[in-house]
C-alpha positions in Angstrom: 12.3 98.3 84.3 9.3 96.8 82.9 9.9 94.1 80.8 8.1 95.2 77.9 10.6 98.1 78.0 13.3 95.8 78.2 12.6 94.2 75.5 12.0 97.5 73.4 15.1 98.7 74.4 16.9 94.9 73.0 15.1 95.6 69.7 15.9 99.0 69.2 20.0 98.1 69.7 19.6 95.2 67.4 18.1 97.3 64.5 21.2 99.5 65.0 23.7 96.4 64.7 22.2 94.3 62.3 19.7 96.6 60.5 16.7 94.6 61.3 15.1 93.1 64.6 15.7 89.5 65.0 13.0 87.3 63.6 11.6 85.8 67.1 11.0 89.3 68.3 7.7 89.4 69.8 5.9 91.6 67.4 7.6 89.4 64.4 5.7 86.1 65.1 3.7 84.7 63.3 1.4 81.6 63.1 3.8 78.6 61.7 2.5 78.2 58.4 3.5 81.8 57.5 7.2 81.6 58.7 9.8 81.1 56.2 12.4 78.4 56.7 15.7 80.0 55.7 18.7 77.7 54.7 21.9 78.8 56.2 24.2 80.0 53.5 27.6 77.9 53.8 30.5 79.5 54.0 32.9 80.0 50.9 36.3 78.4 51.8 38.8 81.1 51.6 42.0 80.6 49.5 44.9 82.7 49.9 47.6 83.3 47.9 50.9 85.3 48.1 52.9 86.4 44.6 54.6 89.4 43.7 53.1 92.7 42.7 49.5 93.8 43.7 46.4 95.5 42.4 46.5 93.3 39.2 49.9 94.8 38.5 52.1 91.3 38.7 54.7 89.6 36.9 53.7 87.2 33.8 54.2 83.7 36.0 52.4 85.1 38.5 49.5 85.9 36.2 49.9 82.9 34.4 50.3 80.0 37.2 48.2 81.7 39.9 46.4 85.0 39.6 44.6 84.0 36.4 43.7 80.9 38.2 42.3 82.4 41.6 40.2 84.7 39.7 38.1 81.9 38.0 37.8 79.9 41.1 36.1 83.3 42.5 34.1 84.0 39.9 32.4 80.5 39.6 31.7 80.9 43.2 34.0 78.1 44.5 35.9 79.8 47.1 36.4 83.4 48.1 40.2 84.4 47.1 42.6 86.9 48.9 46.2 88.5 48.0 47.8 87.3 51.9 50.1 90.0 52.9 53.2 87.9 54.6 54.1 90.3 57.1 50.4 90.9 58.4 49.7 87.1 58.4 53.1 86.4 60.5 52.6 89.3 62.7 49.0 87.9 63.2 47.5 90.8 61.8 46.0 89.0 59.3 43.4 86.5 61.2 41.6 84.9 58.1 40.4 81.2 58.4 42.0 80.5 55.2 41.8 76.8 53.8 44.9 77.2 52.2 48.0 79.6 51.3 49.2 79.4 47.9 52.7 80.7 47.7 54.1 81.1 44.4 58.7 80.9 43.7 60.2 83.3 45.7 57.9 86.0 46.5 58.9 85.5 50.2 62.3 87.0 51.6 64.8 83.9 52.6 64.3 85.5 56.5 60.2 85.2 56.3 59.8 81.7 55.3 60.4 79.8 57.9 58.3 82.2 60.1 55.5 82.1 57.8 55.7 78.3 57.4 55.6 77.9 61.2 52.1 80.5 61.7 50.6 78.6 58.9 51.4 75.5 60.9 50.1 77.0 63.8 47.2 77.9 62.6 46.2 74.9 61.2 46.8 76.6 57.5 48.0 74.7 54.7 50.9 75.7 52.7 51.2 75.2 48.7 54.3 76.0 46.8 53.9 76.8 43.4 57.2 76.9 41.2 57.4 76.4 37.4 61.1 76.2 36.8 64.1 74.4 37.5 66.0 76.6 40.7 67.1 73.6 42.3 69.8 71.1 39.9 73.2 72.5 39.5 72.9 73.4 36.1 69.3 74.9 36.7 71.2 77.1 39.1 74.1 78.4 37.2 71.8 79.0 34.3 69.7 81.3 36.8 72.9 82.9 38.0 74.2 84.1 34.6 70.7 85.6 34.0 71.8 87.4 37.4 69.1 85.3 39.6 69.5 86.6 43.2 71.1 83.7 45.3 68.9 84.8 48.2 65.5 84.1 46.1 67.2 80.7 45.3 67.4 79.8 49.1 63.9 81.4 49.7 62.9 78.7 46.6 64.4 75.7 48.5 63.3 76.7 51.9 59.8 77.1 50.8 59.3 74.0 48.8 60.9 72.2 51.4 58.7 73.4 54.1 55.1 73.2 52.3 52.4 70.3 52.6 51.8 70.2 48.6 54.2 71.8 45.8 52.4 72.4 42.6 54.7 72.6 39.5 53.8 72.7 35.6 55.5 69.8 34.0 56.4 66.0 34.9 59.5 66.5 34.3 59.8 69.4 36.8 58.2 67.1 39.4 61.3 64.5 38.9 63.3 67.7 39.8 61.5 68.4 43.1 60.2 65.5 44.5 63.9 64.6 46.6 63.1 67.9 48.1 59.5 68.0 48.4 56.8 66.3 50.7 54.2 66.2 48.1 54.1 66.7 44.4 51.2 67.6 42.0 51.5 68.5 38.1 49.0 70.9 36.7 50.2 72.2 33.4 49.9 75.6 32.1 46.5 76.9 30.9 45.6 80.0 29.0 43.0 82.6 30.3 40.4 82.5 27.6 39.1 86.4 28.9 42.7 87.2 27.6 43.5 84.6 24.7 40.1 84.8 22.7 40.6 86.4 19.4 38.9 89.6 18.5 39.1 92.3 16.1 42.6 92.9 14.5 44.6 95.7 14.8 47.6 97.1 12.6 48.2 100.4 14.5 52.0 99.1 14.6 54.6 99.7 11.9 54.8 97.0 9.7 57.5 96.6 7.1 56.5 95.3 3.6 57.2 93.1 1.6 58.3 90.0 4.3 56.7 87.4 6.5 57.3 87.9 10.3 58.3 85.3 12.8 57.5 86.0 17.0 59.9 84.6 19.5 58.9 85.7 23.0 60.4 84.9 26.1 61.9 86.2 29.5 65.8 86.8 29.8 66.3 83.7 30.8 66.2 82.2 26.4 69.2 84.4 25.5 71.1 81.4 24.9 68.1 79.5 23.1 68.1 82.5 21.0 71.2 81.9 19.3 70.3 78.4 18.1 68.2 80.3 15.5 71.2 82.9 14.1 71.8 80.7 11.2 68.2 79.5 10.7 66.8 82.9 9.9 70.3 83.9 7.7 68.5 84.7 4.1 66.2 82.6 4.9 63.1 83.2 2.4 59.4 81.4 1.3 59.7 79.2 -2.1 58.4 82.8 -4.0 61.2 84.8 -2.4 60.0 86.8 0.0 62.3 87.2 2.8 61.3 85.5 6.7 62.4 87.8 9.4 62.6 87.1 13.2 60.9 89.2 15.8 61.9 89.3 19.1 59.6 90.1 22.4 62.2 90.0 25.4 64.5 87.1 25.1 67.9 89.5 25.2 68.8 93.0 26.4 70.4 93.1 23.0 69.5 95.5 20.3 68.6 94.5 16.9 70.9 91.8 15.0 71.4 91.5 11.2 69.7 88.1 11.5 66.7 89.2 13.9 64.5 92.6 14.9 63.7 93.1 18.4 60.1 94.1 18.8 59.2 97.0 21.6 55.8 96.4 23.1 53.4 99.0 24.8 54.2 99.0 28.5 51.8 96.8 30.6 51.6 94.3 32.8 50.5 90.0 31.5 46.9 91.1 30.7 47.6 93.9 28.6 50.2 92.2 26.6 48.2 89.3 25.9 45.3 91.2 24.4 48.1 93.4 22.4 49.5 90.3 21.2 46.0 89.0 20.2 45.0 92.2 18.5 48.1 92.0 16.4 48.6 88.5 15.7 47.9 89.2 12.1 51.5 90.7 12.1 53.1 87.4 12.2 52.9 83.9 9.8 54.6 81.7 12.6 56.2 81.4 16.1 58.9 79.9 17.2 60.1 78.1 20.5 64.1 77.0 20.3 65.4 75.6 23.6 69.1 74.3 24.1 69.6 70.7 25.3 70.2 71.1 28.6 68.7 70.2 32.0 67.6 73.5 33.0 65.4 73.4 29.8 63.8 69.9 30.0 61.5 70.9 32.7 60.4 74.2 30.7 56.4 73.9 29.9 54.9 74.0 26.3 53.2 77.6 27.2 54.7 79.0 24.5 53.0 76.8 22.0 49.7 77.1 23.4 50.3 80.7 23.0 51.2 81.1 19.7 48.4 78.6 18.5 45.6 80.7 20.1 47.2 83.5 18.3 46.7 81.4 15.2 50.3 81.1 14.5 51.8 77.3 13.4 54.7 76.6 16.1 58.1 75.3 15.1 59.6 74.4 18.4 62.7 72.2 19.6 62.2 68.2 19.8 62.5 68.4 23.4 60.1 66.7 26.5 58.5 70.0 26.9 56.6 69.9 23.6 56.4 65.9 23.6 52.6 65.8 24.1 51.9 69.4 22.2 54.1 67.4 19.2 51.2 64.9 19.1 48.6 67.7 18.6 50.8 69.8 16.0 53.2 71.2 16.8 56.6 71.3 14.5 58.9 69.4 16.6 62.3 69.7 14.8 66.2 67.9 16.4 69.0 70.9 16.3 69.7 70.7 12.4 69.7 74.2 10.9 68.7 72.8 7.5 65.8 71.5 9.5 64.8 74.3 11.2 65.0 76.2 7.8 62.6 74.1 6.2 59.7 73.7 8.9 60.2 77.4 9.7 59.7 77.6 5.6 56.7 75.5 5.4 55.1 76.8 8.7 55.1 80.6 7.7 53.8 79.3 4.0 51.3 77.7 5.7 50.2 80.4 7.9 48.4 79.1 10.4 47.7 76.0 13.1 47.4 72.6 12.9 43.6 72.2 13.8 44.1 69.2 16.3 46.5 72.0 17.8 43.7 74.6 18.1 40.7 71.9 19.6 43.6 70.7 22.0 44.2 74.2 23.4 41.0 75.3 23.6 39.2 72.2 24.8 42.1 71.1 27.4 44.5 73.8 27.8 42.3 76.9 28.9 41.1 77.6 32.3 37.9 76.1 33.2 38.2 73.6 30.9 41.5 72.1 31.8 40.7 69.4 34.9 39.8 69.8 38.2 43.2 69.0 39.7 44.2 72.9 40.9 41.1 73.4 42.8 41.0 69.8 44.8 44.6 70.3 45.5 43.9 73.9 47.0 40.3 73.1 48.6 40.3 69.4 49.0 
């Protein structure tokens, strides 16, 4: 075939494959002064993550510790992010050249952890584990067992943390618990997503009993024992003018209303919808509380509730524990295990009805995703 016909055939094939002829094709040649110099695009690093759920429907811890952060990383143009299917990853169907894969807690079945780690090692992919609770001490495991935590899930976390290249934890106290079994531990404190926790217009479409002040306590079922610390605190509690102060509980316990607290049901939805509902209905409450028993498990807890209460415009009354030691420097009211001290602190917070300005400034400027430092990104992407 003549050379000119060969060139034409090649050009037609290239058009079909890439939609345009190569710039060095004969008919595209231009004088040097007319040729544009294109800078090749530098490919973004690809960060994989493994969390429970999908399609935006994830447990709250996955949203707080992983999903909201990776979305911000993607929005900032710092990385391409993908939720990883661990089965496809181990089977070799997912051949993506991940810079790192972040795995949260117990999302991998126990029998999948080792094959997952081996696959990542063989492909030169770093595995970073993410842990935000004490799954390791004897007392911590006992408390989780009381909350009906599956032993296989604990075994999964243990194997992951021992085999991961790096483990990210939420508090310095938790780092001390994890360090004996992990290769490398980095502390990244919790931070709020400004897209969820920025105050907008309030709503009052929920039923609110008149003639009372309300105090919010929210948490997972692992906090049922902590709730008991408040039983005598809220018994017949009132402000100086005699207005009753009523505790409202979201989550925390499966028990129904009691004489000293009201269980509040919220609309169904995952963490983003729940957060937005709280923000929209923040005028319902005058303060927030976060009791913690003096137990080994609680010493590794984070100050997330203080952050969330502050974002809702509520003063926070918290147990005087290591979890809130830093927050107390910025306006959290730390209280010892004394009923009278708690009653006085809650009453004062309700009468004040707003957080300390230091708390608002600290949460906004240092504990909000995008303004909380670069540690998380550096650990994952280098």
